[in-house]
Structures are given as C-alpha cells and as structure tokens.
Backbone as JSON Lines, residues from 0, in Angstrom:
{"i":0,"aa":"M","n":[-37.67,18.86,33.5],"ca":[-37.31,18.07,32.34],"c":[-36.07,18.65,31.66]}
{"i":1,"aa":"T","n":[-36.03,19.95,31.43],"ca":[-34.89,20.59,30.77],"c":[-33.64,20.45,31.62]}
{"i":2,"aa":"T","n":[-33.75,20.59,32.94],"ca":[-32.6,20.47,33.83],"c":[-32.06,19.05,33.8]}
{"i":3,"aa":"R","n":[-32.94,18.07,33.82],"ca":[-32.51,16.67,33.75],"c":[-31.76,16.4,32.44]}
{"i":4,"aa":"Y","n":[-32.27,16.93,31.32],"ca":[-31.63,16.74,30.03],"c":[-30.24,17.4,30.03]}
{"i":5,"aa":"A","n":[-30.15,18.59,30.55],"ca":[-28.87,19.3,30.6],"c":[-27.85,18.51,31.42]}
{"i":6,"aa":"R","n":[-28.28,17.95,32.55],"ca":[-27.36,17.13,33.37],"c":[-26.92,15.89,32.61]}
{"i":7,"aa":"L","n":[-27.84,15.27,31.87],"ca":[-27.52,14.06,31.11],"c":[-26.49,14.36,30.04]}
{"i":8,"aa":"V","n":[-26.68,15.43,29.29],"ca":[-25.77,15.78,28.21],"c":[-24.41,16.17,28.76]}
{"i":9,"aa":"S","n":[-24.37,16.8,29.92],"ca":[-23.09,17.23,30.47],"c":[-22.37,16.09,31.21]}
{"i":10,"aa":"S","n":[-22.97,14.94,31.3],"ca":[-22.35,13.8,31.98],"c":[-21.1,13.35,31.23]}
{"i":11,"aa":"P","n":[-20.0,13.02,31.94],"ca":[-18.77,12.56,31.28],"c":[-19.01,11.3,30.44]}
{"i":12,"aa":"L","n":[-19.87,10.41,30.9],"ca":[-20.13,9.19,30.16],"c":[-20.8,9.5,28.82]}
{"i":13,"aa":"I","n":[-21.8,10.35,28.84],"ca":[-22.5,10.72,27.61],"c":[-21.54,11.46,26.68]}
{"i":14,"aa":"S","n":[-20.71,12.34,27.21],"ca":[-19.74,13.06,26.38],"c":[-18.78,12.08,25.72]}
{"i":15,"aa":"A","n":[-18.34,11.07,26.46],"ca":[-17.42,10.08,25.91],"c":[-18.1,9.27,24.81]}
{"i":16,"aa":"V","n":[-19.37,8.9,25.02],"ca":[-20.11,8.13,24.02],"c":[-20.3,8.97,22.76]}
{"i":17,"aa":"L","n":[-20.66,10.24,22.92],"ca":[-20.83,11.11,21.77],"c":[-19.51,11.29,21.02]}
{"i":18,"aa":"A","n":[-18.4,11.47,21.73],"ca":[-17.1,11.63,21.09],"c":[-16.71,10.36,20.33]}
{"i":19,"aa":"L","n":[-16.95,9.2,20.94],"ca":[-16.64,7.94,20.29],"c":[-17.5,7.76,19.04]}
{"i":20,"aa":"S","n":[-18.78,8.12,19.12],"ca":[-19.67,8.01,17.97],"c":[-19.18,8.89,16.83]}
{"i":21,"aa":"L","n":[-18.76,10.12,17.16],"ca":[-18.24,11.03,16.14],"c":[-16.98,10.47,15.51]}
{"i":22,"aa":"L","n":[-16.1,9.9,16.32],"ca":[-14.87,9.3,15.82],"c":[-15.18,8.14,14.87]}
{"i":23,"aa":"L","n":[-16.12,7.28,15.25],"ca":[-16.48,6.14,14.39],"c":[-17.09,6.6,13.08]}
{"i":24,"aa":"V","n":[-17.94,7.6,13.12],"ca":[-18.53,8.12,11.89],"c":[-17.45,8.72,11.01]}
{"i":25,"aa":"S","n":[-16.51,9.46,11.6],"ca":[-15.41,10.05,10.83],"c":[-14.54,8.97,10.22]}
{"i":26,"aa":"A","n":[-14.22,7.93,10.96],"ca":[-13.4,6.84,10.45],"c":[-14.11,6.12,9.32]}
{"i":27,"aa":"S","n":[-15.42,5.96,9.46],"ca":[-16.2,5.32,8.41],"c":[-16.17,6.17,7.14]}
{"i":28,"aa":"A","n":[-16.29,7.46,7.27],"ca":[-16.25,8.35,6.11],"c":[-14.88,8.29,5.45]}
{"i":29,"aa":"L","n":[-13.82,8.27,6.24],"ca":[-12.47,8.2,5.68],"c":[-12.25,6.9,4.92]}
{"i":30,"aa":"A","n":[-12.84,5.81,5.42],"ca":[-12.65,4.51,4.77],"c":[-13.28,4.49,3.38]}
{"i":31,"aa":"T","n":[-14.24,5.38,3.12],"ca":[-14.9,5.38,1.82],"c":[-14.26,6.35,0.84]}
{"i":32,"aa":"L","n":[-13.23,7.08,1.26],"ca":[-12.58,8.01,0.34],"c":[-11.88,7.27,-0.77]}
{"i":33,"aa":"N","n":[-11.7,7.94,-1.88],"ca":[-11.1,7.35,-3.07],"c":[-9.57,7.47,-3.02]}
{"i":34,"aa":"P","n":[-8.85,6.37,-2.81],"ca":[-7.39,6.45,-2.77],"c":[-6.74,6.44,-4.15]}
{"i":35,"aa":"C","n":[-7.53,6.28,-5.2],"ca":[-6.98,6.25,-6.56],"c":[-6.93,7.68,-7.08]}
{"i":36,"aa":"V","n":[-5.8,8.33,-6.87],"ca":[-5.67,9.76,-7.11],"c":[-5.15,10.05,-8.51]}
{"i":37,"aa":"E","n":[-5.29,11.3,-8.91],"ca":[-4.81,11.75,-10.21],"c":[-3.33,11.42,-10.37]}
{"i":38,"aa":"G","n":[-3.0,10.89,-11.53],"ca":[-1.62,10.51,-11.81],"c":[-1.34,9.03,-11.58]}
{"i":39,"aa":"Y","n":[-2.21,8.35,-10.82],"ca":[-2.05,6.91,-10.65],"c":[-2.46,6.22,-11.96]}
{"i":40,"aa":"H","n":[-2.23,4.93,-12.02],"ca":[-2.47,4.17,-13.25],"c":[-3.56,3.13,-13.01]}
{"i":41,"aa":"Q","n":[-4.38,2.94,-14.04],"ca":[-5.52,2.04,-13.87],"c":[-5.58,1.01,-14.99]}
{"i":42,"aa":"L","n":[-5.86,-0.22,-14.58],"ca":[-6.15,-1.31,-15.51],"c":[-7.66,-1.5,-15.47]}
{"i":43,"aa":"T","n":[-8.31,-1.37,-16.62],"ca":[-9.75,-1.54,-16.71],"c":[-10.04,-2.56,-17.8]}
{"i":44,"aa":"I","n":[-10.83,-3.57,-17.46],"ca":[-11.24,-4.59,-18.43],"c":[-12.76,-4.65,-18.41]}
{"i":45,"aa":"V","n":[-13.36,-4.5,-19.58],"ca":[-14.82,-4.58,-19.73],"c":[-15.12,-5.83,-20.56]}
{"i":46,"aa":"V","n":[-15.9,-6.73,-19.98],"ca":[-16.26,-7.98,-20.65],"c":[-17.78,-8.04,-20.75]}
{"i":47,"aa":"T","n":[-18.29,-8.18,-21.97],"ca":[-19.72,-8.37,-22.17],"c":[-19.9,-9.75,-22.79]}
{"i":48,"aa":"T","n":[-20.78,-10.54,-22.18],"ca":[-20.9,-11.94,-22.6],"c":[-22.34,-12.41,-22.59]}
{"i":49,"aa":"N","n":[-22.57,-13.52,-23.25],"ca":[-23.9,-14.13,-23.32],"c":[-24.29,-14.77,-21.99]}
{"i":50,"aa":"A","n":[-25.59,-14.96,-21.82],"ca":[-26.13,-15.48,-20.57],"c":[-25.54,-16.84,-20.18]}
{"i":51,"aa":"E","n":[-25.25,-17.69,-21.16],"ca":[-24.73,-19.03,-20.83],"c":[-23.31,-19.0,-20.25]}
{"i":52,"aa":"N","n":[-22.65,-17.84,-20.32],"ca":[-21.3,-17.73,-19.78],"c":[-21.22,-17.11,-18.38]}
{"i":53,"aa":"V","n":[-22.36,-16.67,-17.87],"ca":[-22.37,-15.9,-16.62],"c":[-22.0,-16.75,-15.4]}
{"i":54,"aa":"V","n":[-22.51,-17.96,-15.31],"ca":[-22.18,-18.8,-14.14],"c":[-20.68,-19.03,-14.06]}
{"i":55,"aa":"D","n":[-20.07,-19.37,-15.19],"ca":[-18.62,-19.56,-15.21],"c":[-17.89,-18.25,-14.93]}
{"i":56,"aa":"G","n":[-18.4,-17.16,-15.49],"ca":[-17.79,-15.85,-15.25],"c":[-17.82,-15.47,-13.79]}
{"i":57,"aa":"D","n":[-18.97,-15.65,-13.14],"ca":[-19.07,-15.33,-11.71],"c":[-18.05,-16.13,-10.91]}
{"i":58,"aa":"D","n":[-17.93,-17.41,-11.22],"ca":[-16.99,-18.28,-10.52],"c":[-15.54,-17.82,-10.72]}
{"i":59,"aa":"L","n":[-15.19,-17.52,-11.96],"ca":[-13.83,-17.06,-12.26],"c":[-13.52,-15.73,-11.6]}
{"i":60,"aa":"W","n":[-14.46,-14.77,-11.68],"ca":[-14.21,-13.46,-11.07],"c":[-14.14,-13.56,-9.55]}
{"i":61,"aa":"D","n":[-14.96,-14.42,-8.95],"ca":[-14.88,-14.61,-7.49],"c":[-13.52,-15.19,-7.1]}
{"i":62,"aa":"D","n":[-13.02,-16.12,-7.9],"ca":[-11.71,-16.71,-7.63],"c":[-10.6,-15.69,-7.85]}
{"i":63,"aa":"H","n":[-10.75,-14.86,-8.88],"ca":[-9.78,-13.8,-9.15],"c":[-9.72,-12.84,-7.96]}
{"i":64,"aa":"H","n":[-10.88,-12.46,-7.46],"ca":[-10.95,-11.58,-6.28],"c":[-10.22,-12.19,-5.09]}
{"i":65,"aa":"A","n":[-10.46,-13.46,-4.84],"ca":[-9.81,-14.14,-3.72],"c":[-8.29,-14.18,-3.92]}
{"i":66,"aa":"Y","n":[-7.86,-14.42,-5.15],"ca":[-6.43,-14.44,-5.44],"c":[-5.81,-13.06,-5.19]}
{"i":67,"aa":"I","n":[-6.42,-12.02,-5.74],"ca":[-5.89,-10.66,-5.56],"c":[-5.85,-10.29,-4.08]}
{"i":68,"aa":"K","n":[-6.91,-10.62,-3.37],"ca":[-6.98,-10.31,-1.94],"c":[-5.85,-10.99,-1.17]}
{"i":69,"aa":"S","n":[-5.52,-12.21,-1.55],"ca":[-4.49,-12.94,-0.81],"c":[-3.07,-12.63,-1.28]}
{"i":70,"aa":"S","n":[-2.91,-12.22,-2.53],"ca":[-1.55,-12.06,-3.07],"c":[-1.1,-10.61,-3.23]}
{"i":71,"aa":"H","n":[-2.03,-9.67,-3.21],"ca":[-1.68,-8.27,-3.44],"c":[-1.96,-7.43,-2.18]}
{"i":72,"aa":"R","n":[-2.01,-8.07,-1.04],"ca":[-2.42,-7.37,0.19],"c":[-1.22,-6.88,0.98]}
{"i":73,"aa":"F","n":[-1.51,-6.04,1.97],"ca":[-0.47,-5.52,2.86],"c":[-0.07,-6.58,3.88]}
{"i":74,"aa":"V","n":[1.22,-6.77,4.04],"ca":[1.76,-7.66,5.06],"c":[2.81,-6.87,5.83]}
{"i":75,"aa":"A","n":[2.68,-6.82,7.15],"ca":[3.62,-6.07,7.97],"c":[5.05,-6.5,7.69]}
{"i":76,"aa":"G","n":[5.93,-5.51,7.54],"ca":[7.33,-5.79,7.28],"c":[7.66,-5.98,5.81]}
{"i":77,"aa":"E","n":[6.66,-6.0,4.95],"ca":[6.88,-6.13,3.51],"c":[6.53,-4.81,2.83]}
{"i":78,"aa":"P","n":[6.98,-4.63,1.6],"ca":[6.62,-3.39,0.89],"c":[5.11,-3.24,0.79]}
{"i":79,"aa":"A","n":[4.68,-2.01,0.6],"ca":[3.25,-1.75,0.47],"c":[2.69,-2.53,-0.72]}
{"i":80,"aa":"P","n":[1.43,-2.95,-0.64],"ca":[0.85,-3.68,-1.78],"c":[0.82,-2.76,-3.0]}
{"i":81,"aa":"F","n":[1.01,-3.34,-4.17],"ca":[1.09,-2.5,-5.35],"c":[-0.27,-2.2,-5.95]}
{"i":82,"aa":"V","n":[-1.32,-2.92,-5.55],"ca":[-2.66,-2.56,-6.01],"c":[-3.26,-1.62,-4.98]}
{"i":83,"aa":"V","n":[-3.77,-0.48,-5.46],"ca":[-4.32,0.54,-4.57],"c":[-5.8,0.27,-4.32]}
{"i":84,"aa":"T","n":[-6.54,0.02,-5.4],"ca":[-7.96,-0.33,-5.27],"c":[-8.29,-1.42,-6.26]}
{"i":85,"aa":"Y","n":[-9.34,-2.16,-5.94],"ca":[-9.82,-3.26,-6.79],"c":[-11.33,-3.27,-6.7]}
{"i":86,"aa":"S","n":[-11.98,-3.31,-7.86],"ca":[-13.43,-3.47,-7.84],"c":[-13.88,-4.2,-9.11]}
{"i":87,"aa":"L","n":[-14.93,-4.96,-8.96],"ca":[-15.56,-5.63,-10.1],"c":[-17.04,-5.29,-10.04]}
{"i":88,"aa":"T","n":[-17.55,-4.76,-11.14],"ca":[-18.95,-4.41,-11.24],"c":[-19.61,-5.33,-12.27]}
{"i":89,"aa":"K","n":[-20.84,-5.73,-12.0],"ca":[-21.56,-6.63,-12.89],"c":[-22.96,-6.05,-13.11]}
{"i":90,"aa":"G","n":[-23.4,-6.06,-14.37],"ca":[-24.74,-5.56,-14.65],"c":[-25.23,-6.0,-16.0]}
{"i":91,"aa":"V","n":[-26.47,-5.66,-16.29],"ca":[-27.07,-6.05,-17.57],"c":[-26.62,-5.1,-18.67]}
{"i":92,"aa":"E","n":[-26.52,-5.64,-19.88],"ca":[-26.25,-4.8,-21.05],"c":[-27.58,-4.25,-21.54]}
{"i":93,"aa":"R","n":[-27.59,-3.02,-21.99],"ca":[-28.79,-2.38,-22.53],"c":[-28.69,-2.27,-24.04]}
{"i":94,"aa":"E","n":[-29.85,-2.28,-24.71],"ca":[-29.87,-2.13,-26.17],"c":[-29.23,-0.81,-26.59]}
{"i":95,"aa":"N","n":[-29.52,0.24,-25.86],"ca":[-28.91,1.55,-26.11],"c":[-28.0,1.87,-24.93]}
{"i":96,"aa":"P","n":[-26.7,1.82,-25.11],"ca":[-25.8,2.03,-23.98],"c":[-25.88,3.43,-23.38]}
{"i":97,"aa":"L","n":[-26.52,4.36,-24.07],"ca":[-26.66,5.72,-23.55],"c":[-28.02,5.99,-22.93]}
{"i":98,"aa":"D","n":[-28.87,4.96,-22.86],"ca":[-30.21,5.12,-22.3],"c":[-30.45,4.05,-21.24]}
{"i":99,"aa":"P","n":[-30.38,4.41,-19.97],"ca":[-30.57,3.42,-18.9],"c":[-31.98,2.84,-18.84]}
{"i":100,"aa":"A","n":[-32.91,3.44,-19.57],"ca":[-34.28,2.91,-19.59],"c":[-34.53,1.99,-20.78]}
{"i":101,"aa":"S","n":[-33.52,1.82,-21.64],"ca":[-33.73,0.95,-22.81],"c":[-33.8,-0.51,-22.37]}
{"i":102,"aa":"N","n":[-34.29,-1.34,-23.26],"ca":[-34.46,-2.77,-22.98],"c":[-33.12,-3.45,-22.74]}
{"i":103,"aa":"V","n":[-33.16,-4.49,-21.92],"ca":[-31.94,-5.28,-21.69],"c":[-31.79,-6.28,-22.84]}
{"i":104,"aa":"T","n":[-30.54,-6.63,-23.11],"ca":[-30.25,-7.53,-24.23],"c":[-30.22,-9.0,-23.82]}
{"i":105,"aa":"G","n":[-30.14,-9.27,-22.53],"ca":[-29.97,-10.64,-22.06],"c":[-28.5,-10.98,-21.85]}
{"i":106,"aa":"R","n":[-27.63,-10.05,-22.16],"ca":[-26.2,-10.24,-21.97],"c":[-25.76,-9.53,-20.68]}
{"i":107,"aa":"T","n":[-24.6,-9.92,-20.17],"ca":[-24.08,-9.37,-18.91],"c":[-22.73,-8.71,-19.17]}
{"i":108,"aa":"T","n":[-22.53,-7.57,-18.5],"ca":[-21.26,-6.85,-18.59],"c":[-20.57,-6.86,-17.23]}
{"i":109,"aa":"Y","n":[-19.3,-7.19,-17.25],"ca":[-18.43,-7.12,-16.07],"c":[-17.42,-6.0,-16.33]}
{"i":110,"aa":"V","n":[-17.17,-5.17,-15.32],"ca":[-16.15,-4.13,-15.44],"c":[-15.19,-4.29,-14.27]}
{"i":111,"aa":"L","n":[-13.94,-4.61,-14.61],"ca":[-12.88,-4.74,-13.61],"c":[-12.06,-3.46,-13.6]}
{"i":112,"aa":"N","n":[-11.88,-2.88,-12.42],"ca":[-11.03,-1.7,-12.25],"c":[-9.99,-2.0,-11.18]}
{"i":113,"aa":"E","n":[-8.74,-1.88,-11.56],"ca":[-7.64,-2.03,-10.62],"c":[-6.78,-0.79,-10.73]}
{"i":114,"aa":"C","n":[-6.53,-0.13,-9.61],"ca":[-5.73,1.08,-9.59],"c":[-4.35,0.78,-9.0]}
{"i":115,"aa":"Y","n":[-3.32,1.29,-9.66],"ca":[-1.93,1.1,-9.24],"c":[-1.22,2.44,-9.21]}
{"i":116,"aa":"R","n":[-0.13,2.51,-8.49],"ca":[0.64,3.75,-8.41],"c":[1.41,4.04,-9.7]}
{"i":117,"aa":"T","n":[1.92,2.99,-10.36],"ca":[2.79,3.18,-11.51],"c":[2.47,2.18,-12.63]}
{"i":118,"aa":"S","n":[2.98,2.48,-13.81],"ca":[2.88,1.54,-14.93],"c":[3.59,0.24,-14.6]}
{"i":119,"aa":"E","n":[4.72,0.35,-13.92],"ca":[5.49,-0.84,-13.55],"c":[4.69,-1.75,-12.64]}
{"i":120,"aa":"D","n":[3.86,-1.17,-11.78],"ca":[3.02,-1.99,-10.9],"c":[2.0,-2.79,-11.7]}
{"i":121,"aa":"I","n":[1.48,-2.2,-12.78],"ca":[0.54,-2.94,-13.63],"c":[1.26,-4.11,-14.31]}
{"i":122,"aa":"L","n":[2.47,-3.86,-14.81],"ca":[3.24,-4.94,-15.43],"c":[3.56,-6.03,-14.41]}
{"i":123,"aa":"L","n":[3.89,-5.62,-13.18],"ca":[4.14,-6.6,-12.12],"c":[2.89,-7.44,-11.85]}
{"i":124,"aa":"H","n":[1.73,-6.77,-11.83],"ca":[0.47,-7.49,-11.63],"c":[0.27,-8.55,-12.71]}
{"i":125,"aa":"W","n":[0.45,-8.17,-13.98],"ca":[0.25,-9.12,-15.08],"c":[1.2,-10.31,-14.95]}
{"i":126,"aa":"S","n":[2.48,-10.05,-14.69],"ca":[3.43,-11.17,-14.61],"c":[3.17,-12.03,-13.38]}
{"i":127,"aa":"K","n":[2.87,-11.41,-12.26],"ca":[2.6,-12.16,-11.02],"c":[1.33,-13.0,-11.16]}
{"i":128,"aa":"T","n":[0.27,-12.39,-11.68],"ca":[-1.01,-13.1,-11.78],"c":[-0.92,-14.24,-12.8]}
{"i":129,"aa":"S","n":[-0.29,-13.99,-13.94],"ca":[-0.2,-15.06,-14.95],"c":[0.68,-16.21,-14.47]}
{"i":130,"aa":"A","n":[1.65,-15.93,-13.61],"ca":[2.54,-16.99,-13.11],"c":[1.96,-17.73,-11.91]}
{"i":131,"aa":"E","n":[1.2,-17.03,-11.06],"ca":[0.77,-17.62,-9.78],"c":[-0.68,-18.09,-9.74]}
{"i":132,"aa":"W","n":[-1.57,-17.37,-10.39],"ca":[-3.0,-17.7,-10.27],"c":[-3.3,-18.89,-11.16]}
{"i":133,"aa":"D","n":[-3.76,-19.97,-10.56],"ca":[-3.94,-21.22,-11.3],"c":[-5.11,-21.19,-12.3]}
{"i":134,"aa":"R","n":[-5.9,-20.13,-12.31],"ca":[-7.02,-20.05,-13.25],"c":[-6.83,-18.95,-14.3]}
{"i":135,"aa":"F","n":[-5.62,-18.42,-14.39],"ca":[-5.36,-17.34,-15.34],"c":[-5.69,-17.77,-16.78]}
{"i":136,"aa":"V","n":[-5.2,-18.91,-17.2],"ca":[-5.45,-19.39,-18.57],"c":[-6.94,-19.6,-18.78]}
{"i":137,"aa":"E","n":[-7.62,-20.05,-17.74],"ca":[-9.06,-20.32,-17.83],"c":[-9.87,-19.03,-18.03]}
{"i":138,"aa":"I","n":[-9.49,-17.96,-17.32],"ca":[-10.26,-16.72,-17.49],"c":[-9.99,-16.09,-18.85]}
{"i":139,"aa":"I","n":[-8.76,-16.24,-19.35],"ca":[-8.45,-15.74,-20.7],"c":[-9.29,-16.51,-21.73]}
{"i":140,"aa":"A","n":[-9.38,-17.82,-21.58],"ca":[-10.19,-18.65,-22.49],"c":[-11.67,-18.26,-22.39]}
{"i":141,"aa":"W","n":[-12.14,-17.99,-21.16],"ca":[-13.54,-17.57,-20.96],"c":[-13.81,-16.26,-21.71]}
{"i":142,"aa":"M","n":[-12.85,-15.34,-21.68],"ca":[-13.01,-14.05,-22.36],"c":[-12.99,-14.2,-23.88]}
{"i":143,"aa":"Q","n":[-12.52,-15.33,-24.37],"ca":[-12.44,-15.55,-25.82],"c":[-13.58,-16.43,-26.34]}
{"i":144,"aa":"R","n":[-14.54,-16.75,-25.48],"ca":[-15.68,-17.55,-25.92],"c":[-16.49,-16.81,-26.98]}
{"i":145,"aa":"P","n":[-17.16,-17.56,-27.87],"ca":[-18.03,-16.91,-28.86],"c":[-19.1,-16.07,-28.15]}
{"i":146,"aa":"G","n":[-19.4,-14.91,-28.73],"ca":[-20.42,-14.04,-28.14],"c":[-19.9,-13.17,-27.01]}
{"i":147,"aa":"T","n":[-18.6,-13.14,-26.81],"ca":[-18.0,-12.34,-25.74],"c":[-17.12,-11.26,-26.36]}
{"i":148,"aa":"Q","n":[-17.3,-10.03,-25.89],"ca":[-16.46,-8.92,-26.32],"c":[-15.67,-8.42,-25.12]}
{"i":149,"aa":"V","n":[-14.41,-8.07,-25.37],"ca":[-13.53,-7.56,-24.32],"c":[-12.91,-6.26,-24.79]}
{"i":150,"aa":"V","n":[-12.94,-5.26,-23.92],"ca":[-12.24,-4.0,-24.15],"c":[-11.34,-3.8,-22.94]}
{"i":151,"aa":"T","n":[-10.05,-3.54,-23.2],"ca":[-9.09,-3.39,-22.11],"c":[-8.34,-2.08,-22.25]}
{"i":152,"aa":"L","n":[-8.27,-1.34,-21.16],"ca":[-7.4,-0.19,-21.03],"c":[-6.27,-0.65,-20.12]}
{"i":153,"aa":"H","n":[-5.12,-0.96,-20.73],"ca":[-4.03,-1.59,-19.97],"c":[-3.33,-0.66,-19.01]}
{"i":154,"aa":"D","n":[-3.26,0.62,-19.33],"ca":[-2.51,1.54,-18.47],"c":[-3.06,2.94,-18.65]}
{"i":155,"aa":"G","n":[-4.28,3.13,-18.16],"ca":[-4.85,4.47,-18.23],"c":[-4.34,5.29,-17.06]}
{"i":156,"aa":"V","n":[-4.01,6.54,-17.33],"ca":[-3.57,7.43,-16.26],"c":[-4.8,8.17,-15.75]}
{"i":157,"aa":"V","n":[-5.0,8.15,-14.44],"ca":[-6.17,8.79,-13.82],"c":[-6.04,10.3,-14.03]}
{"i":158,"aa":"R","n":[-6.98,10.86,-14.78],"ca":[-6.99,12.3,-15.07],"c":[-7.72,13.09,-14.0]}
{"i":159,"aa":"N","n":[-8.86,12.56,-13.57],"ca":[-9.7,13.25,-12.59],"c":[-10.11,12.25,-11.53]}
{"i":160,"aa":"S","n":[-10.08,12.68,-10.29],"ca":[-10.46,11.81,-9.19],"c":[-11.07,12.69,-8.08]}
{"i":161,"aa":"L","n":[-12.18,12.24,-7.54],"ca":[-12.86,13.02,-6.49],"c":[-12.81,12.31,-5.15]}
{"i":162,"aa":"W","n":[-13.09,13.07,-4.15],"ca":[-13.29,12.6,-2.78],"c":[-12.03,12.02,-2.14]}
{"i":163,"aa":"Q","n":[-10.95,12.8,-2.25],"ca":[-9.76,12.48,-1.47],"c":[-9.86,13.18,-0.12]}
{"i":164,"aa":"L","n":[-8.98,12.83,0.77],"ca":[-8.98,13.38,2.12],"c":[-8.97,14.91,2.09]}
{"i":165,"aa":"G","n":[-8.18,15.52,1.21],"ca":[-8.11,16.97,1.13],"c":[-9.41,17.63,0.71]}
{"i":166,"aa":"D","n":[-10.28,16.87,0.03],"ca":[-11.56,17.41,-0.41],"c":[-12.54,17.62,0.74]}
{"i":167,"aa":"I","n":[-12.34,16.91,1.85],"ca":[-13.31,17.03,2.95],"c":[-12.75,17.73,4.16]}
{"i":168,"aa":"L","n":[-11.46,17.99,4.2],"ca":[-10.88,18.69,5.37],"c":[-10.82,20.17,5.15]}
C-alpha cells in the first residue's frame, strides 16, 4: 500500500495536478488582496433610509453598479480605469450603532465605497457619472427623500490598509 501511494505521488501527472492546484489557490488568494493602498483616495457615501425606500434604492444601486462596471472598466489600449475598487454594502440599522446585538430599527443602511488613485480621479468620476449615467438625478432625489440621512466623505485619504501583496510574500 505504501509503495503504491509513493508511486502515485511521484507520478508526473499527479505532480502537474498538484502544481496546478497550488497555482489556482495562489491566484485566488491574490485576487482577494486589497488594491486600495495607503495614500489612495476614497469616496464613501452612507445612506440610511426608511423601509418604503428600499425597493427603489436596490434598483438604483444595482443600476449604478452596472453603470460603473461598464464605464469605469479596463479596456485594452486605453488608460487604466480610474476606479480601483468599488463596493456597496447593505444592512439593517441598529438602535445602538455600537452594539451589534441591539434591536433593529426597521431602516436600511447602504455604504458605498469607491477607491481612486487621486483626488482628480474622484472629481472625474463625479463629472463623468453626472453627465453620462441617466439615473444620476434620480439617485440624488432618492437620497433626499424624507426619512433619509446621507453622510459623504468626498475625498478621504486611505490612512491604513491591510492585505496587500507585500503582506503575504
């Protein structure tokens, strides 16, 4: 049994499969690293709204995501995309924002994070999105509905960032 196992492991095919598996796992780990490094600039918008606004909010944010994906992406032969990372998080608001076990309020919070290399890239994003995205005025109006609060950090500089490539090599 041990001899058969040793022959199996030393087989070129098994070695190639193991090497490929290791490569795929490594590539997967690299894909999850944080490219938003210290010194980059971040646009963060936090919107907390009443339950009756959530269906419209989901629709608008999904459309915003599709717009950003199509307009801020990498295209061969063109300059690098100016948005580094994009994420939208959605969750319930809690009565005590410092206690995750506190009761929910029935309201929903959306947190948009967009990371850019420079302040100028953020300004470019605002001008491009307001000019091109056909629902820009609609999402601004949605954010101004009664019972909705918005907090925006227009150009925060990333002070601390973890899990860059250098952190794991």
